DRENSE-829878 format. One record per residue (C-alpha): x, y, z; residue number from 1; residue in one letter. Coordinates in Angstrom, 1 decimal, m for minus. Each point is the difference from the previous one (the first is absolute). Layout:
[pt [X,Y,Z],NUM,'a']
...
//
This chain:
[pt [146.2,m29.6,m61.7],1,'m']
[pt [1.4,2.6,2.3],2,'s']
[pt [0.9,m0.5,3.8],3,'r']
[pt [m0.7,2.5,2.5],4,'q']
[pt [2.5,0.8,2.5],5,'p']
[pt [m0.4,m1.5,3.6],6,'l']
[pt [m2.0,2.1,2.0],7,'a']
[pt [1.2,1.3,3.3],8,'p']
[pt [m0.9,m2.0,2.7],9,'p']
[pt [m3.8,0.5,1.6],10,'r']
[pt [0.7,m1.7,3.5],11,'n']
[pt [2.5,0.9,2.7],12,'p']
[pt [1.3,m3.4,0.2],13,'a']
[pt [1.4,m0.2,m3.5],14,'a']
[pt [1.3,3.4,0.5],15,'l']
[pt [1.9,m0.7,2.9],16,'l']
[pt [1.3,m3.1,m1.6],17,'s']
[pt [1.3,1.5,m3.2],18,'l']
[pt [1.5,2.8,2.0],19,'v']
[pt [1.8,m2.3,2.4],20,'v']
[pt [0.9,m2.2,m3.0],21,'g']
[pt [1.4,2.7,m2.0],22,'a']
[pt [2.1,1.1,2.9],23,'v']
[pt [1.6,m3.5,0.5],24,'f']
[pt [0.9,m0.2,m3.8],25,'l']
[pt [1.5,3.5,0.2],26,'l']
[pt [2.1,m1.2,3.0],27,'v']
[pt [0.9,m3.3,m1.7],28,'g']
[pt [1.3,2.0,m3.1],29,'v']
[pt [1.8,2.5,2.3],30,'l']
[pt [2.0,m2.8,1.3],31,'g']
[pt [1.5,m0.5,m3.0],32,'f']
[pt [1.0,3.5,m0.8],33,'i']
[pt [3.4,1.2,0.9],34,'p']
[pt [m0.1,3.3,1.9],35,'g']
[pt [m3.6,m1.4,1.6],36,'a']
[pt [1.8,m2.5,1.2],37,'t']
[pt [3.4,0.9,1.6],38,'t']
[pt [2.9,m2.4,m0.3],39,'d']
[pt [m1.8,m1.8,m2.7],40,'y']
[pt [3.1,m1.6,m1.0],41,'d']
[pt [0.2,m2.1,3.3],42,'m']
[pt [m3.6,m1.3,m0.5],43,'m']
[pt [m0.2,m4.0,0.0],44,'s']
[pt [m2.8,m2.2,m0.9],45,'f']
[pt [m1.3,m0.9,3.3],46,'a']
[pt [1.5,0.3,3.5],47,'g']
[pt [1.3,2.1,3.0],48,'h']
[pt [2.9,0.7,m2.0],49,'d']
[pt [m1.4,2.4,m2.6],50,'s']
[pt [1.1,3.3,0.7],51,'m']
[pt [m2.4,1.8,m2.2],52,'a']
[pt [m2.6,2.5,1.7],53,'k']
[pt [m2.9,1.7,m1.7],54,'l']
[pt [0.1,3.6,0.6],55,'l']
[pt [2.9,m0.7,2.1],56,'g']
[pt [m1.9,m1.3,2.9],57,'l']
[pt [m1.8,m3.3,m1.0],58,'f']
[pt [2.2,m2.9,m0.6],59,'q']
[pt [m1.1,m2.1,m3.1],60,'v']
[pt [1.2,m2.5,m2.3],61,'s']
[pt [m1.2,m1.5,m3.4],62,'v']
[pt [m2.5,m2.2,1.7],63,'l']
[pt [m1.4,2.6,2.1],64,'h']
[pt [m0.3,2.2,m3.1],65,'n']
[pt [m1.9,m2.9,m1.6],66,'i']
[pt [m2.0,m0.5,3.0],67,'v']
[pt [m1.4,3.8,m0.5],68,'h']
[pt [m0.5,m0.4,m3.2],69,'l']
[pt [m2.1,m3.1,0.2],70,'l']
[pt [m1.7,1.5,3.1],71,'f']
[pt [m0.8,3.1,m2.6],72,'g']
[pt [m1.3,m2.2,m2.7],73,'v']
[pt [m2.0,m2.0,2.5],74,'a']
[pt [m1.8,3.3,1.3],75,'g']
[pt [m0.8,1.3,m3.5],76,'i']
[pt [m1.3,m3.4,m0.9],77,'a']
[pt [m2.1,m0.4,3.1],78,'l']
[pt [m1.6,3.4,m0.5],79,'a']
[pt [m2.6,m1.2,m2.6],80,'r']
[pt [m2.6,m0.8,2.5],81,'t']
[pt [m0.7,1.7,3.5],82,'a']
[pt [0.2,m3.2,1.9],83,'r']
[pt [3.4,m1.3,m1.6],84,'t']
[pt [1.5,3.5,0.4],85,'a']
[pt [m1.1,0.1,4.0],86,'a']
[pt [1.4,m3.3,0.0],87,'g']
[pt [3.4,1.0,m1.3],88,'y']
[pt [0.3,2.7,2.5],89,'l']
[pt [m1.0,m2.0,3.0],90,'v']
[pt [2.1,m3.1,m1.0],91,'v']
[pt [2.9,1.9,m1.1],92,'g']
[pt [m0.1,2.2,3.4],93,'g']
[pt [0.2,m3.5,1.8],94,'v']
[pt [3.0,m0.9,m2.2],95,'v']
[pt [1.8,3.1,0.8],96,'y']
[pt [m0.6,m0.5,3.7],97,'l']
[pt [1.3,m3.7,m0.1],98,'v']
[pt [3.1,1.7,m1.6],99,'l']
[pt [0.3,2.7,2.7],100,'w']
[pt [0.0,m2.5,2.6],101,'i']
[pt [2.5,m2.2,m2.0],102,'y']
[pt [2.5,2.8,m0.2],103,'g']
[pt [m0.5,1.0,3.4],104,'l']
[pt [1.3,m3.5,1.1],105,'v']
[pt [2.4,m1.3,m2.6],106,'v']
[pt [3.5,1.2,0.3],107,'d']
[pt [0.7,2.5,m2.9],108,'q']
[pt [3.6,m1.5,m0.3],109,'a']
[pt [m1.1,m3.8,m0.5],110,'s']
[pt [m1.0,m1.9,m2.9],111,'q']
[pt [m3.8,m0.2,1.2],112,'a']
[pt [m0.3,3.9,m0.9],113,'n']
[pt [0.1,m0.9,m3.9],114,'f']
[pt [m2.8,2.9,m1.1],115,'v']
[pt [2.4,1.9,1.3],116,'p']
[pt [m1.4,2.0,2.8],117,'l']
[pt [1.5,3.1,2.2],118,'n']
[pt [m1.7,1.7,2.8],119,'t']
[pt [m1.7,3.1,m2.3],120,'p']
[pt [m1.5,m2.9,m2.2],121,'d']
[pt [m1.5,m1.6,3.4],122,'n']
[pt [m1.5,3.0,0.7],123,'w']
[pt [m1.2,0.6,m3.3],124,'l']
[pt [m1.6,m3.3,0.1],125,'h']
[pt [m1.6,0.5,3.0],126,'f']
[pt [m1.6,3.1,m1.4],127,'g']
[pt [m1.0,m1.5,m3.1],128,'l']
[pt [m1.5,m2.7,1.7],129,'g']
[pt [m2.5,2.0,2.4],130,'v']
[pt [m0.4,2.4,m2.9],131,'g']
[pt [m1.0,m2.5,m2.5],132,'m']
[pt [m2.3,m1.9,2.4],133,'i']
[pt [m1.8,3.0,1.2],134,'a']
[pt [m0.7,1.1,m3.7],135,'l']
[pt [m1.2,m3.8,m1.0],136,'g']
[pt [m2.3,0.1,2.8],137,'l']
[pt [m1.4,3.5,m1.0],138,'l']
[pt [m0.4,m1.4,m3.4],139,'a']
[pt [m1.8,m3.1,1.1],140,'y']
[pt [m2.5,2.6,1.8],141,'r']
[pt [m0.5,1.4,m3.4],142,'t']
[pt [m0.5,m3.5,m1.5],143,'v']
[pt [m2.4,m0.9,2.7],144,'r']
[pt [m2.0,3.3,m0.3],145,'a']
[pt [m0.1,m0.3,m3.7],146,'g']
[pt [m1.6,m4.0,0.5],147,'a']
[pt [m2.5,1.2,2.2],148,'a']
[pt [m1.0,2.8,m2.4],149,'a']
[pt [m0.2,m2.7,m2.6],150,'g']
[pt [3.0,0.5,m1.9],151,'s']
[pt [3.2,m2.2,m0.3],152,'d']
[pt [2.1,3.3,m0.3],153,'a']
[pt [1.0,m1.8,m3.4],154,'g']
[pt [3.3,0.3,m1.6],155,'d']
[pt [2.4,3.2,m0.7],156,'v']
[pt [m2.6,1.1,m2.7],157,'t']
[pt [m3.0,m0.3,2.1],158,'g']
[pt [m1.6,m3.2,m1.7],159,'r']
[pt [m0.8,m3.0,2.0],160,'q']
[pt [2.8,m2.5,0.3],161,'a']
//
């Protein structure tokens, strides 16, 4: 019995979720690669004292990288159906906007900055939050349009979930 390869997504929501998830996976992996991450030897597990910076700009820690990896896995896993993919994008966007607000109000030198976050991280989180919510809402429109046409948009192969 041969197994057929996974077909490309037939709905925009799944494709968007897959792309966003893959980018988060890539960022999580790059955070563990010296060179892509400057001052790699100064990375801590968590906290504001981690001096490692992804691409020399975004402050990261082991915890921060693990969160990126998990967020990426979630995006790929939730790309199975249009509804869960759109939900991932909207909820993930809200999480990033909350993280943006947290980054603005927390003192970057305090123990409360456990992720860690710096100013470039904060503005990246704002952009990710707005972008993911916009993509998710666009994806929900596609899901609703498919439902109105009598389709549930199916899974990533086009089969009904």
